[in-house]
N, C-alpha and C positions, 0 to 999 in steps of 0.2 A: 097244480104244477103246469108251467108253460109248455106249449107245443107250437110248432111251426106248421102251417098249412100251405101247401103248394098245389096249385092247379096248373099242370104242365102243358107244354105245347107251344109256348110263346118263344119266338126268337129274341135273344137279347141284343139290344142295340143302344149305344150311347157311351157315356163316360163314367168310369168308376175311379174315385180317388183312393189311392192305396195308402193305408195307414202306416204308422210307425210299427216296426217289427216287434212282435211279442217276444220272440226268443232273444232279441237284442236288448229290449227294455229290461227284461228280468235279469240280464247279465250286467247291465250298467247300473241299475239301482243299488246293488250292494257296494259299489265303489264309494258311495257316500260314507261308508264305515271307515274308509282309509284316511280321512282327513277331518279336522275339526272345523273346517271352513265349508261354506255352502257349495253344493253341487246342484246345478240346475239342468234338468233334462227337458229339451223341447221335442215336439212331435211324439209325445208319449201316448200310446193308444189307450182308449177307454175300454178296459177289459177287466173281467173279474180277477184274473191272475195278477194283474198290476195292482189292483186294490188289495188283494190278499198279501202281496209282497210288501206293500206300504204298511199294512197292519203289523207285519212281522218286524219291520224296521222300527216302527213306533215302540214295540215291546222292548227293543234293544236300546232305546233312548234317542232315536233319530226323530227329529221334528220334520214334518212334511207339510208343505204349503202349495196349494193350487193357485196359480196366478192367472187372473183374467180369463178364466175358462167360461164359455157360454155353453148351455146345453145343446145348442144347434151346431156347435163346432165339432169337427173331427179332431182328435188329438188334444193333448193338454200340455201345459208347462208346469212342471213340478220342481220345487226347490226343496232339497233335503239337507239337513245339517245335523251331523253327529258331534256337536260341541263337546258332549260328554256321553260316552257309552255307559249306560247304566246297568246293562246285563250282557253277559257273554253266552247266554243259553237261548237256543231256539227251540221252543217247546213242541211237543208232539201234536197238540191240538191244531197248530197252524201248519207245521211241516208235513203232516200226513195228507193234507189237501193238495199239496203242490210240490212236485219233486224239485223244482228250481230253488226251493228254500235252502237246499244244501249249499248254495253258492254264498251263504254268509260265513261258511266255515273258514275259507281262506282269508278274507279281509279281517274277520274278528281275530284270527290267529296273528295276522300281521300287525294289527294295530294294538291289540291288548295282550298279546303273548299267550292267549289261551282261548278256547272255545268249546262249548258243549252243544251239540246239535243232534236232534232226533233223526233216526234213520228216515229217509224221505218216503213220500207217497207219490201221487200223480196218476196219470192214465195207466190202466191195467193192460199194457201192451207187451208185457214180457219182463223178464228179469233184467233189471238195470242196476247192477251192483255199483257201489262207490269205491270198490277196491283200488281203482286207478287214481281216484282223488287222493286216497290215503297214501298210496305208493309215492305220489309226487311230494306230498307234504313231509313224509318220512325221509325222502331223499334230500329234502332241503333242511333237515335237522329236527323235525317235530317228533315229539314223543306221543304215541297214540294208544288209546285204550277204548275198547268197545264193551259196554256193559249196560244191561237193562234197557236195550233198545236205543241207546244214545252213543254217539261218537264223541270222545273227549280227546282233544289235542292240546299240546302245550309246547311252547318254544323254550329251550334252555336259556336261562338268564333274560327271558322276556322278548328275545328277537331270534328269528331264524338265522342261522349262520350262512345258509346258501348251499348249493350243491347242483347236481345234475340228475335228470331223470329221462329215461327213454321209455315211452309207452309201447307196450307190445302190440296194441291195436290203437287206432285213432279214437279218441274220446273228446267230444266237444266240451262236456261239463268238466271233466278233469283238467283239460287245458285251461278253462276259464278260472277254476279255483286256484290252479297252480300260478297263473299269471298274477292274480290279486294277492296271493300269499307272498310272492316273490318281490312285489313292488316295494315293500318296506324291509326287506331282508338286510342283514349286515353286509353280506357279500354278494357275489354274482350267482344267479340261478340260470340254468340252461334246461330248456324243454325240447327234447328230440321226439320226432314223430308226432309233433303237435298238430291239432286240427287246424285246417286252413279255411274254415267256413267264413263267409262275410261277417257273421256275427262276432267271430274271434277278432277279425281285423277292426271291427267297430269298437270292441272292448279295448284293444291296444291303443287305438287313436284317442279314446277317452282318457285312458291312463296317462298317455303322453301329454294330453292337454292339462292334466293335473300335476305334471312334473316328473312322471316316471321316465326311465330310460330303457327303451326296448329296441333291440336290433333284430332284423329278420322278419319284420311284420309281413304277413301274407305267405310265409314259407313254412316248411315243416320243422325248422329249428329256430327257436326263440331264445334270445339271450337278454336277461333282465339284470341290470345293475341296480342293486337295492339302494333306496334313498332313505335318508333319516326321517323325512316327512314329505307328504304331498300337500298340495294346496287345492283350493276350490276351482271350479271351472263351469262354463256353460257349454253344453254339447247337445247336438240334435240326433235323435235316434234314427237309424237308417230305415228306409222303406221296407215293408214286409214282403219278402220274395215268395213266401209260401201263400200268403193271401193273394198276391198277384197271380201266381200259378193256378190257384184254385178258381179264380174268376175267369182265367183263360180257358180252363177245362169246361166251365159252365157255358161260356160263349160257344166253344167248339161243339158240345153235345147238342146244343139247340140250333146249330146252323146259323149262328148270329155273328155279330161283329161288335167288339167293345174296345174302347180306348182305355188303357190302364194308365192313369195319370200319376206320375211320380214313381212308377216302377223303375228299378235299376236294371236296364237291359243287360249290362255287362256281367252282372252277378247271377244271371239266370240261364246261362248257356245250355246246361243239360236239359232243363225244362223246355226251352224253346226249340232245341234240336229235336226232342221227342215229338213235340207238337207238329213241327214241319214234316217229320217222317210219317205222321198220321194224316198228312194232307191238309194241315191247317196253315194259313198264311200268317206270318208274324213279321211286322215291320216296326221301325222305331225312328223317331226324330223329336228333338226338342223336349226330352223328358217324358214322352208319351209313347207307349208301346201299343200298337193296334193288333188285335187278334181276330182273324176272320175265318169262317168256315163256310164254303159255298158248295162243297160236294160231299160225297160219302167219306166217312172216316176209315182210314186204313189200319189194319192190325199192327201191333208192335211187339217186340221182344225187349223187355226192360229188366234191369237188375239194379237194386238200390246200392249205393256206395257212398263213402264219405266225399265231401266236396273236393274237387269239382265234379264228382259223379252225380248220378240221379238221386235226388234227396228222398230218404225214407218218408219224410213228411209230405211228399207228393204222391206216394204210391196209391193210397186209397182213392184220391181224386181221379187219377188216371184210370184206375180200375173201373170206376163208375163211367167215365167217358167211353172207355173201350167196350162197355156192354152194348154200345150202339155201333161198333165198328163192323165192317163187312169182312168177316173172317175171324180167325182165332188168334188171340194174343197170349203171350206167356210173361208173367211177372214173377220175379224172384226177389224175396225179401231177405237181405243179408245182415241187416242191422239188429232188428228185434224179431224174436222167434214167435211172437203171438200177435202179429199185427194184421190178421185177417178176420177179426171178429165182425167186421161189417159184411162179410160174405153172406151169411144166412139172411141178413136183412135185405141185401140186394136181391137175393133169390126170391124173397117174398114179392118183389116187384117184377119178377119174370126173368131175372138175369140167369145166365147159364155159366156157372163158375165151378170148377173142380180144383180143390186144394190138395196138393200132395207134398207133405213136408213144408218146406219154405217156398214152394212154387205154387202159382195159381194159373190155371188155364182158363182164359176168358173167351168164350165163344159168343160173338156178337149176335144179338137178336134183333128182329125187325121192330119189335114193340116192347116197351116197358109199360107196366100198368101201376097206377097209384095204389098205395096200401098203407096201413098203419105200420110204422117201423120205429125201432128204438135205437138211439145213438149209444155207442159203447165207449167211445173216446173222442178226443177233439177232431182229429182228421177223418175218422170214420163218420162222424156227424156230417162233415162237409160232403163226403161222398154220397150220402143219402140225399142231401139237398140238391146236388148236381143231377143225380138220377131222377129226382122228383121233377126237376125243371123240364125234363124231356119225356116224362111218363104221361100216358093217357089217364085222365081222371085226377083225383085228389090224393096227394100223399100227406100223411100226418107224421111228423117227426117228433117223437117224444124225447125227454131228457135233454132239452136244448141248453141246459146249463153248461154242457160241454162246449157248445158253440160260443157261448158268452165268454168262455175262458180265452178264446183266441181269434175271434172275428168281430171287429168293431162294427156295430149297427148293420149286421148282415142283411136282414130283410129290407131295411131302408135302402141300402146300396143296390140290391137286386131289383127292388120295385122300381127304382129310378131308371133302370135300363129295360123295363118292360116285363119283368117277371110278375106273375100273379101269385103273390106270397104275402102272408101276414102272420103275426104272432097272436096266438089265442091263449089267454091266461086262464081259461076254464077247462083246459084239457086234462 
């Protein structure tokens, strides 16, 4: 099994190209199910999750073609075509590996009038029920049955009549599924208290490019006027704001300076505000964000929240960075109840962290030391990489398949800006 070896202590300096967003890509790919014409996605990141989702689409009858991709290039261009959907079932053996697989539920229901999808898997970071997904589909007129670990949904007379749903709490995934289901409804669908994440905006823009009618994009109320059919389109995946934020934390903990090429500054307000509060300099011009740390890091008090708040997907990376801050920081996780599994691994490296319920007190330490550590989920994996970059000695990160799910060519990008990092296939 692969592992990543890091010999810490080097300041990061240079340019890092930001890849297409994993979370956006996995939302845009199922849009191919909504039309019999080709959907071409550009800037698609080379990630294990993207490959897994492609395999799932293949099982449903979608053809996938990689165009002009070279091994040395970042990102890919993929054309998907669901000329004929051959199956409306997403099986357990694929869905269990990746929670995003649930996102075929809405488009299959919209296009075919029915869908059967296994209850999802993914990172073990706490309970992530799909009740809000089902609440939306039911509000739009779907009939729902849960049996033997599968969700079965059906539209009366083959098409959803439309309706209105108000989510009791913000849910990114439920908003995404609801949007795709609504695109081919007979009538109008309204989503209230919708998620406003940039990935939701990206999905809306892609659907509009395919002929959908959506009002309120970027707001908490989305109104979708159902269409009889959608057409194909070519669309570029947005840059990955979580990847960009992760490399920003890596630069900060090492006292370095990196240019994040292609990062969308306007979508990362909460991340960059927190970095500035910690004493990190953040500037931007001409599509490049520069992150520089020249002095000691200051402690922070942070609480995760739906966009535009501080992202739960950045909590672990900031925790690692704050292990080297001068003082005590308080982090509160409000989205997932079990997203501190990286804490024991950071403690193996000398971190001083106390978890009480959903809050973690991080007392900065003068020195982190390299150690063998084990990744438990995607963002936790990155927190260990960040800590390893600043630690004395060698850090060995096991279970790097988590990283391969969400970070394109991680060790290559970090090595290019001065990190002493390599992948070892004999670990």
